[in-house]
Every structure is written in structure tokens, then in C-alpha cells.
C-alpha positions in Angstrom: 35.8 -36.1 43.5 33.6 -35.4 40.6 29.8 -34.9 40.7 27.7 -38.1 40.6 25.2 -37.3 37.9 22.9 -40.0 36.7 23.8 -39.4 33.1 27.5 -38.7 33.4 29.5 -38.1 30.1 31.4 -41.1 28.8 34.2 -39.2 27.2 36.0 -35.8 27.3 37.7 -34.5 24.1 37.8 -38.1 22.7 39.3 -39.6 25.9 37.1 -42.1 27.7 35.7 -41.3 31.2 35.3 -44.1 33.7 33.2 -43.5 36.9 34.3 -45.3 40.0 31.5 -44.0 42.2 30.0 -47.5 42.8 33.3 -49.3 43.3 33.6 -50.3 46.9 34.8 -53.4 48.8 31.1 -54.3 49.1 30.2 -53.9 45.4 28.6 -56.9 43.8 30.9 -58.7 41.3 28.8 -57.7 38.3 29.2 -54.0 39.2 32.9 -54.3 39.6 33.0 -56.2 36.3 31.1 -53.4 34.5 33.5 -50.7 35.7 36.6 -52.9 35.1 35.5 -53.8 31.6 35.1 -50.1 30.8 38.5 -49.3 32.2 40.2 -52.2 30.3 38.5 -51.3 27.0 39.7 -47.7 27.3 43.2 -48.7 28.1 43.4 -51.2 25.2 42.1 -48.7 22.6 43.5 -45.3 23.8 45.9 -46.0 26.7 44.5 -43.0 28.6 41.3 -42.5 30.6 39.8 -40.0 32.9 38.8 -41.5 36.2 36.1 -39.6 38.2 34.6 -40.3 41.6 37.8 -41.8 42.8 38.8 -41.8 46.5 41.0 -38.6 46.7 38.7 -35.7 47.8 38.7 -32.3 46.1 40.0 -30.6 49.3 43.0 -32.9 49.4 43.8 -32.2 45.8 43.5 -28.5 46.3 45.9 -28.7 49.2 48.4 -30.8 47.2 48.5 -28.1 44.5 48.8 -25.4 47.2 51.9 -27.1 48.6 53.4 -27.6 45.1 53.0 -23.9 44.4 54.6 -22.9 47.7 57.5 -25.2 47.0 58.2 -23.8 43.5 57.7 -20.2 44.7 60.7 -20.6 47.1 64.0 -18.9 46.2 66.3 -21.0 44.0 68.9 -21.3 46.7 66.2 -22.7 49.1 65.0 -25.3 46.6 68.7 -26.3 46.1 68.8 -27.4 49.7 67.2 -30.6 48.4 69.0 -31.2 45.1 68.4 -34.3 42.9 71.4 -36.6 43.4 73.9 -36.8 40.5 73.1 -39.2 37.7 70.0 -41.3 37.1 70.2 -44.1 39.7 68.4 -42.2 42.5 65.4 -40.2 41.4 64.5 -37.9 44.3 64.6 -34.3 45.3 64.6 -31.1 43.3 65.4 -31.0 39.6 66.0 -27.4 38.3 65.1 -26.4 34.7 67.4 -28.1 32.2 68.6 -30.8 34.5 66.3 -33.6 33.3 65.6 -34.3 29.6 62.5 -36.4 28.9 62.4 -38.4 25.7 61.2 -41.7 24.4 64.7 -43.1 24.2 64.9 -46.6 25.6 68.5 -46.2 26.8 69.8 -49.2 24.9 70.4 -47.4 21.5 73.8 -47.9 19.8 74.6 -44.2 19.8 77.1 -42.9 22.4 76.2 -39.3 21.5 72.4 -39.7 21.7 72.1 -38.2 25.2 74.0 -35.1 24.0 71.9 -34.8 20.9 68.7 -35.0 22.9 69.9 -32.2 25.2 70.3 -29.7 22.4 66.8 -28.7 23.1 66.1 -28.2 26.9 63.0 -29.0 28.8 61.7 -25.9 30.6 60.3 -27.4 33.7 61.3 -28.0 37.3 60.3 -30.9 39.5 60.5 -32.4 43.0 60.4 -36.2 43.4 59.2 -38.1 46.5 58.9 -41.7 47.5 58.4 -43.9 50.5 60.8 -43.1 53.4 61.2 -46.9 53.8 62.5 -47.5 50.3 66.2 -47.6 50.9 67.2 -47.9 47.2 65.7 -44.5 46.6 66.2 -42.4 49.7 64.2 -39.2 49.8 65.9 -35.8 49.7 63.7 -33.6 51.8 63.9 -29.9 52.3 64.9 -28.9 55.8 61.7 -28.6 57.8 62.2 -24.9 58.6 62.3 -24.0 54.9 58.7 -25.2 54.2 57.1 -26.3 57.5 54.4 -29.0 57.0 55.4 -29.9 53.4 57.0 -33.2 54.3 54.1 -34.3 56.5 51.5 -33.5 53.9 53.3 -35.0 51.0 54.0 -38.2 52.9 50.3 -38.5 53.7 49.3 -37.7 50.1 51.8 -40.3 48.8 50.0 -43.1 50.8 46.5 -41.7 50.1 47.4 -42.0 46.4 48.6 -45.6 46.8 45.2 -46.6 48.4 43.5 -45.2 45.3 46.0 -47.0 43.0 45.3 -50.3 44.6 41.7 -50.0 43.5 42.8 -49.3 40.0 45.1 -52.2 39.8 42.4 -54.5 41.0 40.0 -53.2 38.3 42.7 -53.7 35.7 43.1 -57.4 36.7 39.3 -58.0 36.5 39.0 -56.0 33.3 41.5 -58.2 31.4 39.8 -61.4 32.6 42.0 -62.5 35.5 40.2 -64.5 38.1 42.4 -63.1 40.9 41.7 -59.3 41.3 44.9 -59.0 43.4 47.1 -60.4 40.7 48.9 -57.1 40.0 48.8 -56.1 43.7 51.1 -59.0 44.5 53.8 -57.3 42.5 53.4 -54.0 44.2 54.1 -53.0 47.8 53.6 -49.2 47.5 57.1 -48.5 48.6 58.5 -48.3 45.1 56.0 -45.7 43.8 57.0 -42.3 42.8 55.2 -39.0 43.5 56.4 -36.0 41.4 55.5 -32.3 41.6 55.9 -30.5 38.3 56.0 -26.8 37.5 56.2 -25.4 34.0 57.1 -21.7 34.2 55.7 -19.1 31.8 57.5 -19.0 28.5 57.0 -17.0 25.2 54.9 -19.2 23.0 57.3 -18.6 20.1 60.1 -20.5 21.8 57.9 -23.6 21.9 56.5 -23.1 18.5 60.0 -22.7 17.0 61.4 -25.6 18.9 64.2 -23.8 20.7 62.9 -25.3 23.9 60.2 -27.7 25.1 58.0 -28.3 28.1 58.2 -32.1 27.8 58.8 -34.1 24.7 56.7 -37.1 23.6 57.4 -40.2 25.7 55.8 -43.2 27.3 55.9 -43.8 31.0 58.0 -46.6 32.3 56.1 -48.2 35.2 52.7 -49.9 35.6 50.3 -47.1 35.6 50.4 -43.3 36.1 47.8 -41.3 37.9 48.0 -37.6 36.9 46.4 -34.6 38.5 46.6 -31.4 36.5 45.6 -27.8 37.0 43.4 -25.8 34.6 46.3 -24.6 32.3 46.1 -27.4 29.7 48.9 -28.4 27.3 49.0 -32.2 27.9 48.5 -34.1 24.7 48.3 -37.8 24.0 49.0 -39.8 20.9 46.0 -40.0 18.7 44.9 -43.7 18.7 43.5 -43.3 15.2 46.2 -41.2 13.6 49.8 -42.4 14.4 52.2 -39.4 14.8 49.4 -37.0 15.7 48.3 -35.8 19.1 45.0 -34.8 20.8 44.5 -32.5 23.8 43.9 -34.1 27.2 42.1 -31.0 28.5 41.7 -30.6 32.2 38.6 -32.2 33.9 38.2 -30.9 37.4 39.4 -33.4 40.1 39.6 -36.2 37.6 42.6 -38.6 37.5 44.2 -38.8 34.0 45.3 -42.4 34.1 47.6 -43.9 31.5 49.2 -47.3 31.1 52.9 -47.6 31.5 55.4 -49.7 29.7 55.4 -52.5 32.2 51.7 -53.1 32.2 51.9 -53.2 28.4 54.5 -55.9 28.7 52.3 -57.8 31.1 49.2 -57.9 28.8 47.4 -56.3 25.9 46.9 -52.8 27.4 48.4 -49.8 25.6 51.3 -47.6 26.8 50.7 -44.4 24.8 53.0 -41.5 23.9 52.2 -38.2 25.5 53.8 -34.7 25.8 53.3 -31.3 27.3 53.2 -28.3 24.9 51.3 -25.1 24.4 47.9 -24.8 26.1 45.1 -25.1 23.5 43.0 -22.2 24.9 44.0 -18.7 23.8 43.0 -17.2 27.2 46.0 -19.1 28.7 48.4 -16.5 27.1 49.2 -12.9 28.0 51.0 -9.9 26.5 52.7 -9.2 23.2 55.1 -12.2 23.7 52.1 -14.5 24.3 53.5 -15.7 27.6 52.0 -19.1 28.5 50.2 -19.6 31.8 52.3 -21.5 34.3 51.3 -25.2 34.5 51.3 -27.4 37.6 50.7 -31.1 37.6 51.2 -34.0 40.0 51.9 -37.5 38.5 51.9 -40.5 40.7 53.8 -43.4 39.1 52.8 -46.9 40.4 55.9 -49.1 40.3 56.3 -52.8 41.0 58.8 -54.3 43.5 62.3 -53.9 42.0 63.1 -57.6 41.6 59.7 -58.5 40.1 60.1 -60.2 36.8 57.7 -58.7 34.3 56.6 -61.1 31.5 53.5 -61.6 29.5 50.6 -63.1 31.4 49.9 -66.7 30.2 46.2 -66.0 29.4 47.4 -63.3 26.9 49.4 -65.8 24.9 48.3 -68.3 22.3 49.5 -69.7 19.0 48.5 -66.5 17.2 49.7 -64.2 19.9 53.2 -65.0 21.1 55.0 -62.8 23.7 56.2 -59.5 22.2 58.7 -58.8 25.0 61.5 -60.5 26.8 61.1 -60.8 30.6 62.6 -57.9 32.5 62.8 -56.7 36.1 61.6 -53.3 37.1 65.1 -52.4 38.5 66.7 -53.2 35.2 64.1 -51.5 33.1 64.0 -48.2 35.1 67.8 -47.9 35.0 67.9 -48.5 31.3 65.2 -45.9 30.6 66.5 -43.4 33.1 70.0 -43.4 31.7 69.0 -40.9 29.1 67.2 -38.5 31.3 69.9 -37.4 33.7 73.6 -36.7 32.8 75.9 -39.1 34.6 78.4 -37.6 37.1 81.2 -38.4 34.7 79.6 -36.5 31.8 78.7 -33.6 34.1 82.4 -33.2 35.0 83.5 -32.9 31.4 
């Protein structure tokens, strides 16, 4: 957790900072309202915010990154003992570099060749996806215990620790947009549908990213309700500039802070903003080495907060009036994630051709 200075900064590189130090179950309503209003204002204007003094300790975050590095340092054949299932329906296990292609495609475009076109430039990253062991629609794909002893136990604990923190954020969101029931969004979320992802971006010659022959991760919005991101000190995350469409600003690392962003579903619910973001070259020159300007490896850990699959997501009534009709048709989370995911992973049929 961040330091609790009396005069803490209110922004970092143009991205707002919201301090949750005084948010507890015993906080007076006016203090909760103050924090919630700051959060909602940031999410309406930028769509991204740094959250400091949250409930995940520094030691726990250090341990999470330690386990992530141990995972990705394994030999490839060891990581392949927990492979991502074919296709896009189940999103669990290990994805090797080039398997997943992130884009902002909705998955409903009238172009049968779009997925192939998007894959002409590969994403140079590897990932490992984890969920609740009780979520039968998305069964986990764990490494055998002897390959990385203790990994499953820690990550299961971290998954649920992150959910406890996410519940606080969902309550603040509800208060911040003016809902009387602070548990409004919580009623649509059980915690079992959430998605913990470990990400590793290997070193790569800077020129390959500058020339566009490969990417780390293309510009995209996140699909679910909110995303809590933890990142190392490498840098490279950029968010859409709220004042200059088509341009990006750096979301530079802030130690132990959560980089929180609004997902598509929360934007569909109300007036908060689901912003584009991408991962590219680190902005600091000391993150490169050698004549090839090899980038520093990057590690990050996003936690996607997802609603119950059958939940119908539609605009909240108090966000609608004669001058502000609904922008989106109702949709369930199950339908939306399958639509968006269809472009990220090659189907078994396409993989066989």
C-alpha cells in the first residue's frame, strides 16, 4: 500500500490518483461520498485512475510478481503442461507468444478474413489465466504441483484477496454515480466469474516495435466491469488521451498502486468511460540495453472483475432521460465475452487448416 502523506498528489502523469486510506466499513457516509465522487469523476473523464492505499499489501504484491517470474522462467515444455484450451470459449491456462491476438475488434464485424488480417502482426507476450476453481464454465488449467510447488496455493489466495479489494471499488462506483444502494453492482458479481491474468512481455529489439513488425499489445478496451492492474517498473502501458482522440499518454508505474480502468460493461451500465489502452515501448531510455536497444522485460498482473454470466447488462434508469436515451442494447456477460473473445484466439477449425 502507498504511503499515507497528508498532502498526497492528486495525479500522476495526467492520470488521477484516488486515495482509499480512509475507506473502511466504519467510515462515515460523507467520507465515503468524498472518495467515491473522486473515483467517479476520474472514471467519467479519463476512464483510468491510480488507486493508492488499497487493501493489498506491498509484501503480497511482491510475492505475486515473484511467482509470476518463476512461472515464466520455466522451460517451455514445462509451461506447456498447462496449455490454454483450443479456441476462445475457455480462457484459462498458459498462452504462448503468438497464440493470442489482442485488438479492439468487437467480433461482430462483417469480414470473414478479419481475424487473419489482425494476426499478420503478432503480439510478443505470454500469459497464464486463472479463475475460481468453482466456476465450471471456465475450468482452471493448473500446472502439476511438482512443476511449481506452492504456485496454485498462492494464486488461489491472491485471486480471492483481489476480489475483496474489488468489492470495495464496486461499492465506491455505485455511490460515486449517485446510486442509493452501494451494493447495486455487487449484486451482479459473485467473484467466481473474475479473471486473474499473469503477463510477461519478453525483451525485444526496439526497432521491431517501432517498425510495426510485432507488437506487445495493440490498443483495445477491456470487456468486463472494471480491471485492476498491477505493473512492475518497466513502463510501456499507454492510455487513450482523453483530450486528444487517437493519441496516447503514458501510464507510468506508481509503486504498489492499482491502475484501475473501466470496462465495456460498466460503460454500458452508466456514464463511466471504457478507454482504449495499449502496451508499447517503455518511455524511459534506461529501460533499453545494447546496440539493438533491447527492451526491458515487462511483467504485469491484471484482475478482470466480471459479472455473473447470465446477468443482463443495460443502462441504469437514473442515467436515462429525454436528452440521454440508452446508447446500447441489453446484453448478457456470457454473450458479450464470447463475441469479443472470438477474435483473440484461433478456433480449433481454423487452427487445423
